Each structure stands twice: as C-alpha cells, then as structure tokens.
PDB file with SEQRES, HELIX, SHEET and CRYST1 records, atoms N, CA, C and O in Angstrom:
SEQRES   1 A   56  MET ALA THR ALA VAL LEU THR ALA THR ALA GLY GLY PHE          
SEQRES   2 A   56  ALA GLN SER TYR ALA GLY LEU TYR HIS TRP ALA LEU GLU          
SEQRES   3 A   56  HIS GLY LEU HIS GLY TRP LYS ALA GLU SER PHE PRO CYS          
SEQRES   4 A   56  TRP SER THR CYS SER SER SER SER ALA SER SER GLY CYS          
SEQRES   5 A   56  SER CYS SER PRO                                              
HELIX    1 AA1 ALA A    2  GLU A   26  1                                  25    
HELIX    2 AA2 TRP A   32  SER A   36  1                                   5    
HELIX    3 AA3 PRO A   38  SER A   50  1                                  13    
CRYST1    1.000    1.000    1.000  90.00  90.00  90.00 P 1           1          
ATOM      1  N   MET A   1      86.532  86.511  97.090  1.00  0.00           N  
ATOM      2  CA  MET A   1      86.539  86.972  95.718  1.00  0.00           C  
ATOM      3  C   MET A   1      87.949  87.363  95.281  1.00  0.00           C  
ATOM      4  O   MET A   1      88.377  87.024  94.177  1.00  0.00           O  
ATOM      5  N   ALA A   2      88.661  88.071  96.139  1.00  0.00           N  
ATOM      6  CA  ALA A   2      90.023  88.496  95.809  1.00  0.00           C  
ATOM      7  C   ALA A   2      90.934  87.292  95.587  1.00  0.00           C  
ATOM      8  O   ALA A   2      91.800  87.311  94.713  1.00  0.00           O  
ATOM      9  N   THR A   3      90.734  86.256  96.378  1.00  0.00           N  
ATOM     10  CA  THR A   3      91.542  85.049  96.224  1.00  0.00           C  
ATOM     11  C   THR A   3      91.295  84.397  94.872  1.00  0.00           C  
ATOM     12  O   THR A   3      92.236  83.924  94.234  1.00  0.00           O  
ATOM     13  N   ALA A   4      90.067  84.365  94.433  1.00  0.00           N  
ATOM     14  CA  ALA A   4      89.741  83.779  93.130  1.00  0.00           C  
ATOM     15  C   ALA A   4      90.372  84.580  91.997  1.00  0.00           C  
ATOM     16  O   ALA A   4      90.876  84.000  91.035  1.00  0.00           O  
ATOM     17  N   VAL A   5      90.349  85.894  92.103  1.00  0.00           N  
ATOM     18  CA  VAL A   5      90.942  86.749  91.069  1.00  0.00           C  
ATOM     19  C   VAL A   5      92.457  86.563  91.024  1.00  0.00           C  
ATOM     20  O   VAL A   5      93.037  86.434  89.946  1.00  0.00           O  
ATOM     21  N   LEU A   6      93.090  86.550  92.183  1.00  0.00           N  
ATOM     22  CA  LEU A   6      94.538  86.348  92.234  1.00  0.00           C  
ATOM     23  C   LEU A   6      94.939  84.969  91.707  1.00  0.00           C  
ATOM     24  O   LEU A   6      95.946  84.837  91.011  1.00  0.00           O  
ATOM     25  N   THR A   7      94.163  83.961  92.034  1.00  0.00           N  
ATOM     26  CA  THR A   7      94.448  82.609  91.554  1.00  0.00           C  
ATOM     27  C   THR A   7      94.303  82.530  90.033  1.00  0.00           C  
ATOM     28  O   THR A   7      95.144  81.940  89.354  1.00  0.00           O  
ATOM     29  N   ALA A   8      93.252  83.117  89.512  1.00  0.00           N  
ATOM     30  CA  ALA A   8      93.045  83.112  88.060  1.00  0.00           C  
ATOM     31  C   ALA A   8      94.141  83.905  87.345  1.00  0.00           C  
ATOM     32  O   ALA A   8      94.612  83.493  86.285  1.00  0.00           O  
ATOM     33  N   THR A   9      94.544  85.027  87.911  1.00  0.00           N  
ATOM     34  CA  THR A   9      95.602  85.838  87.315  1.00  0.00           C  
ATOM     35  C   THR A   9      96.925  85.083  87.312  1.00  0.00           C  
ATOM     36  O   THR A   9      97.628  85.069  86.301  1.00  0.00           O  
ATOM     37  N   ALA A  10      97.264  84.469  88.413  1.00  0.00           N  
ATOM     38  CA  ALA A  10      98.504  83.692  88.495  1.00  0.00           C  
ATOM     39  C   ALA A  10      98.480  82.528  87.502  1.00  0.00           C  
ATOM     40  O   ALA A  10      99.489  82.240  86.859  1.00  0.00           O  
ATOM     41  N   GLY A  11      97.351  81.873  87.380  1.00  0.00           N  
ATOM     42  CA  GLY A  11      97.225  80.780  86.417  1.00  0.00           C  
ATOM     43  C   GLY A  11      97.395  81.255  84.983  1.00  0.00           C  
ATOM     44  O   GLY A  11      98.016  80.576  84.166  1.00  0.00           O  
ATOM     45  N   GLY A  12      96.844  82.416  84.684  1.00  0.00           N  
ATOM     46  CA  GLY A  12      96.981  82.987  83.341  1.00  0.00           C  
ATOM     47  C   GLY A  12      98.430  83.329  83.021  1.00  0.00           C  
ATOM     48  O   GLY A  12      98.910  83.034  81.926  1.00  0.00           O  
ATOM     49  N   PHE A  13      99.124  83.942  83.960  1.00  0.00           N  
ATOM     50  CA  PHE A  13     100.532  84.254  83.748  1.00  0.00           C  
ATOM     51  C   PHE A  13     101.360  82.984  83.588  1.00  0.00           C  
ATOM     52  O   PHE A  13     102.248  82.928  82.738  1.00  0.00           O  
ATOM     53  N   ALA A  14     101.081  81.976  84.387  1.00  0.00           N  
ATOM     54  CA  ALA A  14     101.825  80.721  84.300  1.00  0.00           C  
ATOM     55  C   ALA A  14     101.623  80.049  82.945  1.00  0.00           C  
ATOM     56  O   ALA A  14     102.584  79.556  82.354  1.00  0.00           O  
ATOM     57  N   GLN A  15     100.407  80.024  82.452  1.00  0.00           N  
ATOM     58  CA  GLN A  15     100.145  79.418  81.143  1.00  0.00           C  
ATOM     59  C   GLN A  15     100.799  80.213  80.023  1.00  0.00           C  
ATOM     60  O   GLN A  15     101.345  79.630  79.086  1.00  0.00           O  
ATOM     61  N   SER A  16     100.750  81.522  80.109  1.00  0.00           N  
ATOM     62  CA  SER A  16     101.372  82.370  79.099  1.00  0.00           C  
ATOM     63  C   SER A  16     102.883  82.160  79.080  1.00  0.00           C  
ATOM     64  O   SER A  16     103.474  81.998  78.012  1.00  0.00           O  
ATOM     65  N   TYR A  17     103.502  82.162  80.247  1.00  0.00           N  
ATOM     66  CA  TYR A  17     104.945  81.970  80.338  1.00  0.00           C  
ATOM     67  C   TYR A  17     105.339  80.595  79.812  1.00  0.00           C  
ATOM     68  O   TYR A  17     106.330  80.466  79.093  1.00  0.00           O  
ATOM     69  N   ALA A  18     104.574  79.571  80.166  1.00  0.00           N  
ATOM     70  CA  ALA A  18     104.887  78.224  79.701  1.00  0.00           C  
ATOM     71  C   ALA A  18     104.833  78.147  78.180  1.00  0.00           C  
ATOM     72  O   ALA A  18     105.686  77.515  77.556  1.00  0.00           O  
ATOM     73  N   GLY A  19     103.835  78.787  77.588  1.00  0.00           N  
ATOM     74  CA  GLY A  19     103.734  78.795  76.130  1.00  0.00           C  
ATOM     75  C   GLY A  19     104.910  79.509  75.486  1.00  0.00           C  
ATOM     76  O   GLY A  19     105.467  79.025  74.501  1.00  0.00           O  
ATOM     77  N   LEU A  20     105.295  80.661  76.036  1.00  0.00           N  
ATOM     78  CA  LEU A  20     106.438  81.391  75.498  1.00  0.00           C  
ATOM     79  C   LEU A  20     107.737  80.621  75.683  1.00  0.00           C  
ATOM     80  O   LEU A  20     108.600  80.641  74.806  1.00  0.00           O  
ATOM     81  N   TYR A  21     107.880  79.951  76.806  1.00  0.00           N  
ATOM     82  CA  TYR A  21     109.086  79.159  77.069  1.00  0.00           C  
ATOM     83  C   TYR A  21     109.215  78.024  76.060  1.00  0.00           C  
ATOM     84  O   TYR A  21     110.296  77.804  75.514  1.00  0.00           O  
ATOM     85  N   HIS A  22     108.137  77.309  75.809  1.00  0.00           N  
ATOM     86  CA  HIS A  22     108.180  76.217  74.828  1.00  0.00           C  
ATOM     87  C   HIS A  22     108.425  76.759  73.426  1.00  0.00           C  
ATOM     88  O   HIS A  22     109.122  76.125  72.634  1.00  0.00           O  
ATOM     89  N   TRP A  23     107.864  77.921  73.109  1.00  0.00           N  
ATOM     90  CA  TRP A  23     108.102  78.555  71.814  1.00  0.00           C  
ATOM     91  C   TRP A  23     109.582  78.893  71.658  1.00  0.00           C  
ATOM     92  O   TRP A  23     110.172  78.662  70.602  1.00  0.00           O  
ATOM     93  N   ALA A  24     110.176  79.441  72.719  1.00  0.00           N  
ATOM     94  CA  ALA A  24     111.592  79.812  72.683  1.00  0.00           C  
ATOM     95  C   ALA A  24     112.469  78.586  72.469  1.00  0.00           C  
ATOM     96  O   ALA A  24     113.423  78.636  71.694  1.00  0.00           O  
ATOM     97  N   LEU A  25     112.160  77.493  73.143  1.00  0.00           N  
ATOM     98  CA  LEU A  25     112.945  76.272  72.960  1.00  0.00           C  
ATOM     99  C   LEU A  25     112.847  75.765  71.529  1.00  0.00           C  
ATOM    100  O   LEU A  25     113.843  75.317  70.960  1.00  0.00           O  
ATOM    101  N   GLU A  26     111.661  75.830  70.945  1.00  0.00           N  
ATOM    102  CA  GLU A  26     111.480  75.378  69.563  1.00  0.00           C  
ATOM    103  C   GLU A  26     112.220  76.256  68.571  1.00  0.00           C  
ATOM    104  O   GLU A  26     112.549  75.810  67.472  1.00  0.00           O  
ATOM    105  N   HIS A  27     112.488  77.509  68.948  1.00  0.00           N  
ATOM    106  CA  HIS A  27     113.181  78.431  68.057  1.00  0.00           C  
ATOM    107  C   HIS A  27     114.660  78.587  68.396  1.00  0.00           C  
ATOM    108  O   HIS A  27     115.298  79.544  67.959  1.00  0.00           O  
ATOM    109  N   GLY A  28     115.196  77.672  69.154  1.00  0.00           N  
ATOM    110  CA  GLY A  28     116.635  77.619  69.388  1.00  0.00           C  
ATOM    111  C   GLY A  28     117.179  78.388  70.570  1.00  0.00           C  
ATOM    112  O   GLY A  28     118.397  78.460  70.734  1.00  0.00           O  
ATOM    113  N   LEU A  29     116.333  78.964  71.397  1.00  0.00           N  
ATOM    114  CA  LEU A  29     116.826  79.639  72.592  1.00  0.00           C  
ATOM    115  C   LEU A  29     116.911  78.621  73.725  1.00  0.00           C  
ATOM    116  O   LEU A  29     116.017  77.793  73.899  1.00  0.00           O  
ATOM    117  N   HIS A  30     117.991  78.693  74.488  1.00  0.00           N  
ATOM    118  CA  HIS A  30     118.171  77.749  75.592  1.00  0.00           C  
ATOM    119  C   HIS A  30     118.691  78.491  76.815  1.00  0.00           C  
ATOM    120  O   HIS A  30     119.141  79.633  76.718  1.00  0.00           O  
ATOM    121  N   GLY A  31     118.626  77.847  77.936  1.00  0.00           N  
ATOM    122  CA  GLY A  31     119.164  78.404  79.170  1.00  0.00           C  
ATOM    123  C   GLY A  31     118.435  79.651  79.634  1.00  0.00           C  
ATOM    124  O   GLY A  31     117.208  79.736  79.576  1.00  0.00           O  
ATOM    125  N   TRP A  32     119.224  80.623  80.099  1.00  0.00           N  
ATOM    126  CA  TRP A  32     118.638  81.821  80.700  1.00  0.00           C  
ATOM    127  C   TRP A  32     117.845  82.655  79.707  1.00  0.00           C  
ATOM    128  O   TRP A  32     116.907  83.345  80.108  1.00  0.00           O  
ATOM    129  N   LYS A  33     118.194  82.615  78.413  1.00  0.00           N  
ATOM    130  CA  LYS A  33     117.427  83.392  77.436  1.00  0.00           C  
ATOM    131  C   LYS A  33     116.014  82.847  77.294  1.00  0.00           C  
ATOM    132  O   LYS A  33     115.057  83.620  77.242  1.00  0.00           O  
ATOM    133  N   ALA A  34     115.870  81.542  77.231  1.00  0.00           N  
ATOM    134  CA  ALA A  34     114.541  80.943  77.112  1.00  0.00           C  
ATOM    135  C   ALA A  34     113.730  81.154  78.386  1.00  0.00           C  
ATOM    136  O   ALA A  34     112.508  81.293  78.332  1.00  0.00           O  
ATOM    137  N   GLU A  35     114.404  81.179  79.524  1.00  0.00           N  
ATOM    138  CA  GLU A  35     113.702  81.331  80.796  1.00  0.00           C  
ATOM    139  C   GLU A  35     113.361  82.787  81.114  1.00  0.00           C  
ATOM    140  O   GLU A  35     112.363  83.055  81.782  1.00  0.00           O  
ATOM    141  N   SER A  36     114.174  83.719  80.646  1.00  0.00           N  
ATOM    142  CA  SER A  36     113.997  85.120  81.029  1.00  0.00           C  
ATOM    143  C   SER A  36     113.016  85.888  80.158  1.00  0.00           C  
ATOM    144  O   SER A  36     112.066  86.484  80.664  1.00  0.00           O  
ATOM    145  N   PHE A  37     113.240  85.875  78.871  1.00  0.00           N  
ATOM    146  CA  PHE A  37     112.412  86.649  77.958  1.00  0.00           C  
ATOM    147  C   PHE A  37     112.320  85.921  76.635  1.00  0.00           C  
ATOM    148  O   PHE A  37     112.921  86.343  75.647  1.00  0.00           O  
ATOM    149  N   PRO A  38     111.570  84.824  76.609  1.00  0.00           N  
ATOM    150  CA  PRO A  38     111.570  83.943  75.445  1.00  0.00           C  
ATOM    151  C   PRO A  38     111.205  84.589  74.123  1.00  0.00           C  
ATOM    152  O   PRO A  38     111.915  84.394  73.137  1.00  0.00           O  
ATOM    153  N   CYS A  39     110.147  85.335  74.070  1.00  0.00           N  
ATOM    154  CA  CYS A  39     109.720  85.886  72.789  1.00  0.00           C  
ATOM    155  C   CYS A  39     110.479  87.158  72.449  1.00  0.00           C  
ATOM    156  O   CYS A  39     110.837  87.367  71.290  1.00  0.00           O  
ATOM    157  N   TRP A  40     110.730  88.001  73.420  1.00  0.00           N  
ATOM    158  CA  TRP A  40     111.360  89.288  73.179  1.00  0.00           C  
ATOM    159  C   TRP A  40     112.746  89.139  72.573  1.00  0.00           C  
ATOM    160  O   TRP A  40     113.087  89.887  71.656  1.00  0.00           O  
ATOM    161  N   SER A  41     113.561  88.200  73.051  1.00  0.00           N  
ATOM    162  CA  SER A  41     114.921  88.079  72.557  1.00  0.00           C  
ATOM    163  C   SER A  41     114.950  87.661  71.096  1.00  0.00           C  
ATOM    164  O   SER A  41     115.844  88.086  70.365  1.00  0.00           O  
ATOM    165  N   THR A  42     114.019  86.854  70.650  1.00  0.00           N  
ATOM    166  CA  THR A  42     113.974  86.436  69.262  1.00  0.00           C  
ATOM    167  C   THR A  42     113.372  87.529  68.396  1.00  0.00           C  
ATOM    168  O   THR A  42     113.808  87.722  67.261  1.00  0.00           O  
ATOM    169  N   CYS A  43     112.381  88.248  68.906  1.00  0.00           N  
ATOM    170  CA  CYS A  43     111.769  89.334  68.134  1.00  0.00           C  
ATOM    171  C   CYS A  43     112.789  90.412  67.804  1.00  0.00           C  
ATOM    172  O   CYS A  43     112.772  90.970  66.707  1.00  0.00           O  
ATOM    173  N   SER A  44     113.660  90.702  68.728  1.00  0.00           N  
ATOM    174  CA  SER A  44     114.606  91.781  68.502  1.00  0.00           C  
ATOM    175  C   SER A  44     115.621  91.432  67.430  1.00  0.00           C  
ATOM    176  O   SER A  44     116.221  92.330  66.838  1.00  0.00           O  
ATOM    177  N   SER A  45     115.829  90.140  67.165  1.00  0.00           N  
ATOM    178  CA  SER A  45     116.828  89.768  66.171  1.00  0.00           C  
ATOM    179  C   SER A  45     116.233  89.357  64.835  1.00  0.00           C  
ATOM    180  O   SER A  45     116.855  89.578  63.796  1.00  0.00           O  
ATOM    181  N   SER A  46     115.039  88.763  64.834  1.00  0.00           N  
ATOM    182  CA  SER A  46     114.507  88.268  63.563  1.00  0.00           C  
ATOM    183  C   SER A  46     112.986  88.220  63.570  1.00  0.00           C  
ATOM    184  O   SER A  46     112.402  87.161  63.338  1.00  0.00           O  
ATOM    185  N   SER A  47     112.344  89.335  63.828  1.00  0.00           N  
ATOM    186  CA  SER A  47     110.890  89.324  63.948  1.00  0.00           C  
ATOM    187  C   SER A  47     110.200  88.989  62.641  1.00  0.00           C  
ATOM    188  O   SER A  47     109.146  88.353  62.655  1.00  0.00           O  
ATOM    189  N   ALA A  48     110.754  89.393  61.526  1.00  0.00           N  
ATOM    190  CA  ALA A  48     110.089  89.144  60.253  1.00  0.00           C  
ATOM    191  C   ALA A  48     110.067  87.664  59.909  1.00  0.00           C  
ATOM    192  O   ALA A  48     109.054  87.150  59.433  1.00  0.00           O  
ATOM    193  N   SER A  49     111.178  86.975  60.148  1.00  0.00           N  
ATOM    194  CA  SER A  49     111.250  85.571  59.755  1.00  0.00           C  
ATOM    195  C   SER A  49     110.646  84.630  60.785  1.00  0.00           C  
ATOM    196  O   SER A  49     110.238  83.521  60.438  1.00  0.00           O  
ATOM    197  N   SER A  50     110.580  85.047  62.046  1.00  0.00           N  
ATOM    198  CA  SER A  50     110.096  84.134  63.077  1.00  0.00           C  
ATOM    199  C   SER A  50     108.587  84.151  63.246  1.00  0.00           C  
ATOM    200  O   SER A  50     108.021  83.215  63.811  1.00  0.00           O  
ATOM    201  N   GLY A  51     107.929  85.190  62.770  1.00  0.00           N  
ATOM    202  CA  GLY A  51     106.498  85.298  62.927  1.00  0.00           C  
ATOM    203  C   GLY A  51     106.086  85.697  64.325  1.00  0.00           C  
ATOM    204  O   GLY A  51     104.928  85.515  64.703  1.00  0.00           O  
ATOM    205  N   CYS A  52     107.001  86.232  65.094  1.00  0.00           N  
ATOM    206  CA  CYS A  52     106.733  86.623  66.472  1.00  0.00           C  
ATOM    207  C   CYS A  52     105.868  87.878  66.485  1.00  0.00           C  
ATOM    208  O   CYS A  52     106.065  88.782  65.674  1.00  0.00           O  
ATOM    209  N   SER A  53     104.923  87.931  67.394  1.00  0.00           N  
ATOM    210  CA  SER A  53     104.023  89.075  67.435  1.00  0.00           C  
ATOM    211  C   SER A  53     104.242  89.974  68.645  1.00  0.00           C  
ATOM    212  O   SER A  53     103.456  90.894  68.873  1.00  0.00           O  
ATOM    213  N   CYS A  54     105.274  89.734  69.412  1.00  0.00           N  
ATOM    214  CA  CYS A  54     105.511  90.594  70.576  1.00  0.00           C  
ATOM    215  C   CYS A  54     106.388  91.769  70.173  1.00  0.00           C  
ATOM    216  O   CYS A  54     107.054  91.724  69.138  1.00  0.00           O  
ATOM    217  N   SER A  55     106.390  92.828  70.991  1.00  0.00           N  
ATOM    218  CA  SER A  55     107.208  93.994  70.675  1.00  0.00           C  
ATOM    219  C   SER A  55     108.205  94.227  71.786  1.00  0.00           C  
ATOM    220  O   SER A  55     107.833  94.240  72.959  1.00  0.00           O  
ATOM    221  N   PRO A  56     109.463  94.410  71.436  1.00  0.00           N  
ATOM    222  CA  PRO A  56     110.516  94.606  72.457  1.00  0.00           C  
ATOM    223  C   PRO A  56     110.404  95.942  73.161  1.00  0.00           C  
ATOM    224  O   PRO A  56     111.213  96.248  74.037  1.00  0.00           O  
TER     225      PRO A  56                                                      
END                                                                             
C-alpha cells in the first residue's frame, strides 16, 4: 500500500512540475529559471498580466 501511495505522489509531482515547466517556457522563461521555479518567478514580476495563480 505504501508503495502505491508513494508512486502516485511522485507521479502527481512529476505531472505538476511538467505543466509548470511548459507554462514557464511559453511565458519566456528559459534555462535555470524555467527549471527551478517556473510559476513563482513570473508571478513575482507580473502576476496581474500573466494570469498566474501561484503565490510567491
């Protein structure tokens, strides 16, 4: 049971990160910024215009 929970959790994090990474690339972030904190870095600079829903 624990293995199934850990596998599902890891899969959820991977899908979430992949979505944020692709979002960051579409919004002009590249390199380490897109890989490290894709949504947060854009929210801190232009949350109103980007439509980002995350909070820094």
